[in-house]
N, C-alpha and C positions, 0 to 999 in steps of 0.2 A: 535416137535418131528422129529427124523432123521428119512430117507427113509428107508425102510428094503433092507438090503444086498440079492441080488440074489442067489438062493442055486445053489450048484453046477451042478445041474441038468438042472438049469434055464440058468445058465451060457454056459453050453455045448450047450443047445438048442439055445440060441442066437448068439454063434459061427456058428453053421452050418445054420443058417440064414443068416447071413454075408456073409459067403463063397458062398451061393446057388445065393443071390444077384449080388457077383461078379462078378460070372460066368455067371449069365444072363446080364451084363451090356458089358462085354467081348464080349459075342455072338452077341447080338446088334449092337456092334461096328463093328464086323468082317464082319455082312452081309450088312454094308453101306461101306465098304473100296472098292474104285475102282483100286487100286493097292497096291502094297506091296512095303515099301522102298528099298527093294534089287533089286527088279526088276527095278524101276525108276534108283537107282544108277549104272546099267549095261549099259545104255545108254550115261553115263556121260564119259568123256575123265580124265584121270588120270592128279591128281594135282603134280604139279611139286614141288621138293624138296624146302623147303623154308631155306635160310639162314638167321637167327635171331639172332641182336646181340643189346646189351642195349647199348643207344645212351646217355641218360641220367636219373639218379636218382634225383628224385623229390621229396627233405626230408621238413617236414616239420608240417604233421600231427602226432597228439599223440595216435589216435585211428585207427581202422579200416577204411579203405577206401571203399566204398561202392558204389560209381560209380566215373567214369571220361566219359569227354565228351570234342571231340575237335569242337573249330569255324569253320567257313567255309574257313579260312585261313590256315588252317592247322600249325598253327603256335601256338596259342593259346589254352589253355586247362583248363577247370575247373574239379575239383575234389571235392567231399563232402565223409566227414567222421563223424563217432559217435562221434568226439571228439566237434562236434557242429559248425563245420565251412566249407564254402565252399572256397576254395582257387583257385585264377585264376593265371595260370602260362604262362611265356615265354619258351616254351620247346625249343627255341633254346640257351637261355642263362641259364634257369635253376631257374631264378629269379621268386621271387612271385610278382605278378603285383598289385591283391587286395586280401583282408581278406574280406568276410561278414558272420557276425555272425548269427547263426540261432536262431529261435525260439523254436525250438524243435532239438535235438541233433538225434534224430532217423531217419536220413536220408537215404532213401533206391535208391534214382535214382535222376539224374543231367541231363540237358541238355544245350547245347550252342547254339543260334540261329545261321543261316549261315551268319549274316552282322557281329555276334561277338559285336552287342548292349547289348544284353538280355542274361540272364542265368534263369533256372530255377530248382527246388528241390522238392522232395516230400519224403514221406514216412510214417512213423506209425503216424502221426498228421493228415493223413485223408485228407491231402490238397496238393494242388500245389502253389506254391508260384514262382511268375515270379518278377527278379531284374532287374532294370535299371542300367547297369553297369557304364554306361556315366553319370549320374545323382545322385549326391550325397548328404545325409543329412548334417545337422550341424556337426555330429560327423566324416563324412568323410566315413561312409558306403553307398554302393549303395542304392539306394530307392526302396522299394518296388513297384512295378507296379499293381499287382495283386495278390490277394490272392483268389484262387479257390477253394471253400467249396463245399459239397454237394455229399460226396463220403460216403459210407457206409463199405468201408473198408481201408485199407491201400491202397498207392499209390506205385505201384511196378516200372513203367516207364514212362516216359515222353519224347518227341519229339517234336521239334518246326517242323512246315509244313512251316510256315514263321514268319516274326517278329512280325505278327497280329494271328497268329492261331497257338496253341498247342493242340496234341493229347495225350493221357492218358491212361495207363493200369492198374486195381485196383483188389484189393482183392474182390471187390462187383462183378467181374464176367463180369465187362463190358470195353469196350473202350470209352473216351467222347471226344469231341473235342468241343475247347473253341474259342470264339472271344477274344480276348487281347484288343481289343478297347473297348470295353464294359463290359468285363468280363462275358459274356453271355454264357453258355453251347447250344452251336448250335443242336448237333448229340450224341447221344448214340447208341450204338451198343452192340446187346447180340449174343450171339452163345455160349461161352464156358459153361461147366458145373461146373468149377470149377474158382479158384482166375487165374485172368490174370498176371502172374509174368514177362515175358517178352515182347518185341518189339521192330523191326526193320523196319525202312521206305528203300524203293526201292532207290538206290543213285540216279538214273536218272528220275524217276517217283514217285514224292510225294505222288500220287494218290493209290499206292500201299503199303501195309504192310504185315507183316507177324507178329502172336504173338504166344506165347507159355504158357502154363496154365498148373496148378497142376490137370488138367482131364486127362494128358496123351496125349495131342493132340496140333498139332501146327495149325494155321489156317491162309488162304491166303484171304485177303480182300480187296473191292476195294471200294475207297470213291465216286466214280462217279456213283456207283449203292447203295452206302451204305449197301452193304452185304458181306456176306464172299461168296467167289466164289470157294473156295475148302479146304478140311478138311485133314490133313495129319497124319495117325495114325502107331504105330509102337514103340514106347515109353512104356516101364511099370513102368514109374514114372514120377515123376515132370519135365516138360519143363522148365528149368529154365536160357536159354539162346537160343535166336534166332538171325540169321543174314543175311541179305540179300545182295548178291555181284551183281556186274555190269554183 
């Protein structure tokens, strides 16, 4: 038996209830704010004008490219595409160094270890996969070092803390840190009220990171205390990208 469709009166009542809940959430967020984004920006110096030019077009994917990441040498780059491939590039020459065929084409994020020895990817398969690009199998493809499962949502972002540690953000509203030597999850951090969709590490202090979420907030985390240090409010929609500068 199919469920009964709500009447116009019930539908209107539900809409009013949703709007009331939204207002309550916005009021609660406003009460815990310690500052406004506009006030913080007043204390910052003006950003000099950027002169940006295209240095190299890297052509090889046949579908959307959802993630790119540089190696620590600032020369090699990994890209992940919905064509089901990771491509490792030499950005100085534009040449493809290696192609890795993915088990799932729904890749959303990629990462390159600082040493340049490993790459990671993940997405709608609810898993982070780490590849050793210097160790190839019989078909010539990079061997899988680890498949990190245990997520209850898509994998939106991943970053190497070192060759032996990976941190991820996911659709189950949490951050996870993994020991790649054992494949064991060593830490879970909760705090967002929605999917974690973006993550950025501090360039000189890898204990500090920032996340963005569909809960419309950005959070600053410290891995030394395993806690959120500050929450930034101001957006009225998903925070799809964050970046920490020096």
